[in-house]
N, C-alpha and C positions, 0 to 999 in steps of 0.2 A: 512774576513778569507782569508788566502793565504798560500799555502803549499810551505815550503822552507826547505832545509836541514840546518837549522840555526846554528847547532852545527859544521857544516863544513864551517863556513863563512870564506871567503879568504880576504886578504888585498885588500883595495880598494872597499869594498862592494860588491865584485863579489861572487856570491853563486854558488856552485857545486850542482845542484839539479836535477840530471839525473832522479829521480823519475818522475818529472813533464814533462820534454821534451819527455822522452820515453813513458810515459803514453800517452801523447797527441798524439804521432805518431803512435799509435797501429792500427788505422783505421779499426778495425774489420776484420783483415786479415783472421781469421779462417773461415769466411763465404765465401770464394772465391770458385767458382765453375770452374773446369778445362775446358776450352774451346777447340777449334780445335787448334792443334799445328801448328805453323807457324814460319818460319825463314825468315824475311824480311830484307832488308837493311835499316838501320836507317839513315835518311837523315842528322842528325847532326853529326854523327860520321863516316858514310860511311861503317859501319861494318854490317855484317849479325848478326842478333840478334834473339834469341829464345823468342817468345812472345805468352803467353797462354792467355793474358788478353786483351779484346778489349779496344779501347780508350774510349768508352761510360762508360764501367765498371771502368776504370782507373779514370775517372772524378768523378764518383759516389763515389768511395772510398775516394778521396781527399775531396770532398764536405762534406761527413758524418764527417770526421776527423776534418775538419775545424771548425765545431760548437762546437766540444769538446775542441779543442784548445782555442777558444775564451772563453768558459765558464771556462776553467781551468786556463788559464794564464792572461786573461784580455787583452783588447785593450788599448793602451796607449791614454789617453784622451786629445789628442791635434790635433785639425783638420788640422792645418797648417803642422805639422810633417808628419801625415798620408797622406796628398795630396802630399807633396814633395816626399816621398818615392814611393808612387804609381805612380806618372807620370814618375819617372825615371824608374821604373821597367816596366811599360807599353811601354815606348819608346823602351826599349831593347827587350821585348817579342814580340813586333810587327815586329821586324827584325830578330827573330830566325826561325828555321825550323818547329816550331809548332804554328804559330801566332794565330790560331783559338781556342786554348784551352781557358777556361774561367779564364785567368790569374788574380790572386788576390795577392796583395802585402800588408801586414799588419805589423805594428810596434806593438808588444806585451809589455805590461807593466811588464817587467822582467828585473832585474838587471844583469842577467849573460851575459857574452861575447858569444853570440851565434846567429845563423841564421840556418834555416833549411827549407826544401821544402817537400812537400806532392805530390803524384802523381796527375796528372791533372792540374798543374799550380798554386798551393797553396803555396806562398812564405812567409816567416816570418824573421823579423830581430828584435832582442830586443833592447831596449833603452841602455842596457848595452853595447852592441858592438858599437851602434852609438856613445856613449860617448867616446869610445877609439879610434874612427877613426878621421882623421884630415881633410878630404876634400871629395868633391862629387865623385871624381874618385874612391876612395877607397871604398865608399859605393856602387857605381856601380860595382866594382869588386866583392864585396861579393854578390850582387843580381844576377850578371851574372853567378857567380859560381853556385848558387842555381838554377837558370834558366837551366844551363848545365845539372844538375842532372835529371831535368824533361825532357828536349829535348832528351837526351841519354837514358831515360827510365830506369835508374839504379835500382830504386825500383821494377819497374815492371818485369824487367829482373830477378832480384833476386828472386821475388815471383815465377816467372814461373819455374826457375830452381828447387826451392824446391818443387813445386807441382809435377813436372816431376819426380823428385827423390822419391816422396812420403815420404818425410821427415817432412811433415807439415812445421811449420814455425821456429822451433828451438828456440822458445823463452820461457823465464821463468818469473815467477812472483816475486815480491819483498817480498812476504810473502808465508808462507806455502800453498800449494794447497787447504787444507780444508778451509782456510780463504778466499783465493781469490774466491773459488767457490761460497761462500755465500755473496759475496760482493754486489749483487743486493738488497737482503733483508736488509742488514746492512748499505748500502750506504757508503761503506769504501772509495769509490773514487780511488781505486788502479786498475792498468792495467797492460798491457803487455809491456815488454821491446822493445825498437826500434831496428829495424835491422840496423847494421852499414854498411856504404859503405866500400867497399875494397879500396886498395891503387891505383889499376889501374882505378877505378871509380874517385878517387880524382884527379888524374893527368888529366883525360879526362875533368872533370868538371872545372878545373883550365884553361885548354886550351880553353874550349868553352867560359868561362867567359871573357877572353881576346878578343875573337872574338867579343862577343856581345858589350863589352865596345868600341871597335874599331868602331863598326857600327853606334854608336851614338856620335861618336868623343869625348869620354872621354878617358884621357890618360891611356892606360892599363899598363904603367910602374909602376903606383901607386899601382898595386896589390902586387908588391914585398914589399912595405912597410906595407901592411896588414899582411904579413907573418912575418915580423919583429916585428910588434906590438904583434901578437900572441905569438912569441917566448919570447918577453919581459915580457909579463903577466906570461907566464910560469915560467921564471927565477925569476920574482918577488915573486913567491909562493914557491921558493925553488926547483922548478922542480917536486915537489910531486903532485900538482894539476894543470891540464891544463885548459885552457878555455873550455867551454862546446862545442863550435864548434869543437875543436880538439877531444873532446871525442867521438863524432859521426861522425868525418871526420878525420880519422886517417892520420897522416903525413907521405907521401910516401918518407921520406928521407929528403934531403935538398930541400925544396919546393920553396924557394926563388930562388934558382939556377936553378931549373927546369922551373920556370916561366920566368927566364931571357933567358933560352935556348929556349923556345918557342917564346919569343919575337923577338929573333934573326932570327927566321926562317919567321917572317912576313915581307912582303915587304913594308908595308905602312910606310910612314914617319910621325911620330906622333907630329912633331912640329906643334903648333897651337891647339892641342887637349886640351880640357878643363880639368882643375883641379878643380878649384872653391873652394878654401879654405874659402874665406870670406862668400860666400853664405851659405856654409856648417856651419860654426861657427854661423852664425846668426840663423840657424834653431836650433842648440843646445842650444841658450841662454834661460836660465830658465828652461832647461829640468830637470826632476827629476833625481838624481843620487843615486845609491845604493838602498838598501832596503827601501821601504816606511813604516815607523813605523805606520802611521795612519791606514794601513790595517792589523796591528797586527805584534807584534815582540817578540822574545825570549830574555830573559836574563837567561843564564843557562837553567834550565829545566822549568822555570816559563814563561808563555805566557800572554802578555797584548794586549788587543784590545782597543785602544783609542776611535775609532769611535763608537764601539758598547758597550763600557764601561763594559767590563768583564775581568776577569782573571782566570787563572786555572793553578795548578802546576802539571806537569807530572812527572812520576817516573825518578829519577836520572839515568843517562846512557842509557836512551831509546833514539832512533833515532826519532827526532822531525821534523815536516814539517808543512808549512802553505800554504794553497791553497784558491782560490777564495771562494770555498763553504765549506770548512772543515779545521780543524786543526787535525792533527794525530800524534801520538807517536807510536812506534814499539818497542817491546822488543828486546834485543840484539839476542836472539836465534830465532827471527822471529815467536814465538808461540803465541804472544799476541799483541793486539792493544788497544789503547785508541783514541777515536774520538769524536770531537765536531763538530755538524752540526745543522742546523735549522730543527725543526720539522714541518710538515705540519699540524698543529692542531690548535685549538682556545684557548687552555689552556694546562698546564702541565698535568692535569688530563686526558684531552681528549686524548693527545698524548700517554700517558702510557696505556690507554685502547686500543687505536688503535695498539700499538706496541705489547703488551702482548696478544692481541687477534688474532694475525696473525696465519694462518694454519701452522703447523710444530713447533710452539713455545710453550714449556711448562713454565709456570711462577710459582714463589714461593716468598713468603715474599714480596707481593706487598703492598706498604704503600705510605702514603702522609704526608706532614708536612712541617715544616720550617727548611731549611738548609742554613746557612750563610746569614740569614735575607732575604731569597728568598723562595717562595712557590715552592715546588718540589713534584714530584711523582716518585717512584722508585720501583725496584724489581730485583729479580734474574731470570734468564732464561736459558734454554737449547734448542738447536735447532738441528734437525736431518738433515744432508746433505747427498748427494750422496757419499761424501768423508769421512763421519764420523760425530761425534757430536761436536758442539761447545758450550761452556759454557760462562756465563758472567753476567754482571750487566748492567742495563739501568736506567739512571736518567734523568729526565725532569725537566726543571726550567723555570718559568715565570720571564722574566726580560726585561724591556724597550719595553713592547709591543710585544715582540717576544717570542717564545718558543724554548728553546735550548735542544737538545738531546746530552747526553753524554754517549757514549757506552764504556765499557771496557769488552773485551772478548777474548777468545783464544781457542785453541783446547782442547778437553776434557782431554788429557793427560797433557798439558801445563799449563791449567788455574789454577790448584791448587797452584802451586808455584808463579804465578803472581797474584793471586786474592788480597792479601793485598795491593800491590802497585797499581793495577788497580783500586780497590774499592776506595782508598784514593785519588787517582786523580780525579775519577768521583765525589767525595763529595766535592772537593776542589774549584769548580766552584762558583764564587762569583762576586759581583758588584766591579768595578775598581773605586776607589775613590781619589787615589794619584794624585794630581793635577799636579804633574811634569810628571808623565807618561801619563796623560790625554792631556797635552799641547804639545806633541812631534810633530815635523814637519819633513817632508822629506828633505833631503839635496837637493841642486840644483846646476846647472852649471851657473856661471856667466861668459860671455866672457869679459875679460878686455883689453881695448886698452891702451897700454903703451905709457905714454908721456914722462916719464924720465927714463933713463936707471936704472935698478934694478936687483934684484936677486929673486929667487923663494922663498927663506926664508923670505925676506923682504915683499913680497906680502902675504904670508901665514900669517904673523903677522898683516899686515895692515888690511886684510879682516877677521881676526880671524877664519880662516878656521878650522873646526873639522878634516879635513883629514890629514894624515901623509905627510911628505915632499916626501916620496917615492911614494905616491899615486898620488900626484900633478905631480911629474916628469914623472910618468908612463903615465898618460893621455895626457900629453903635449909633451912626447917623447923628453925630454931633460934631461941633467944631473941635480941632485940635487943641484949642486953647480954652475950651469950655470948662466952666465950673460944674462939679457934680454934687448935688445936695444929698443930704441924708435921707435915706429910705429909697433912693434909686437903685436900680439894678443895672449892671454893666457887664457886657461880654468882654472877657479877658482871654487873650490867646497866650497859652503856656507851653513851655517846652524849651528845647535846647536847639541853637542853630547847628546846621550841619557842618561837620569838621571840614 
């Protein structure tokens, strides 16, 4: 299972799923204790900086959140890709102003165009952003930018200012407080929204990224093209949806021009600095592209999981999402949720007994029997929380040697109007038997060496690519009608369309 905002799928298989990224970067900020106030000079920026958080605490926050990110997003399962990114990241971080942090560089198994950093030196890039970059220097630019956020202590500084102001974290939840408060009991998997960086922070991280690229002799001029790529992705989506990286890294105006201006101030001659397009494309060859349907996918409000061989129909118009450990749908008014997870029990009956027997839960109409040719146990429940009463239904299914828990619940005031749709969804869980849906495969990137001059359209037809011509042009940064010469190398998306 894997959480995505599937109903907001963008061209090119890019998904805007800020639920996941922001959830992942919450790092339990609310538990921070205010330490001694200090204003020290930051070695990376040369600026005096408010810092209420010790370096050891910063590392602790990042390390704790790192585990949540790996559990929620998943690590891309290719050791060669992981090693490649890690070695580049470690080469730059070894030459930054905070080399002794426990620097960690991870490629997460996510199709979005995104990269992000946690305090303490935990850096992430998605396979989605890697697919849209053209060479090693561009990757170094993105890694360097994220390293810059850590060396400049942007998150730590932001947290310190909020503590000093007594304003807390100023974050919100994606559901009503009553539901979020009860998330531990109901395993909703929902969390806090990520604090966004400010425009000045972005400018500073861009500059530091150029510095770190230069220190390992990767051509920093390629960072200009990263901004061009992000702009192109935005334009391809009609300007209405931006790459996830830009949603948490706001654009401080004409970023490409600002990067060019910074480059003009650098005295280094970049001639001979590495770009390494071929080596980078070799790493991309056979990389998964877009959403991996083997881990579950939506068609409208219906969800199918080929590997686990189940399907469920969520209410029409609800916001759906797929995560490593759960599938979730939320009502438009945010008053109700339907959620599918694994139950930690030996059978549906045992799971039901365990759930309905929890302190604080009152159960009614508890039953067991056959639903959609699966043994199931179910019942209604009400739960009292500090913020009010929740009401809902819980269904448990035995299927494929596992026990599935399907909860549909909401606030006491909102559940009545959502109960019919929530209950119908919970009862729709069934075995997936459609062979077409069971046999789906993830799309992949093939790196094509051009022997005879051709066009992108000809290549699309020759390789029977399921991607649009626009998408192929976007990842290759060429015009849809461009001629492709002998000796060039092209990214081709291969695979079969979903049934």
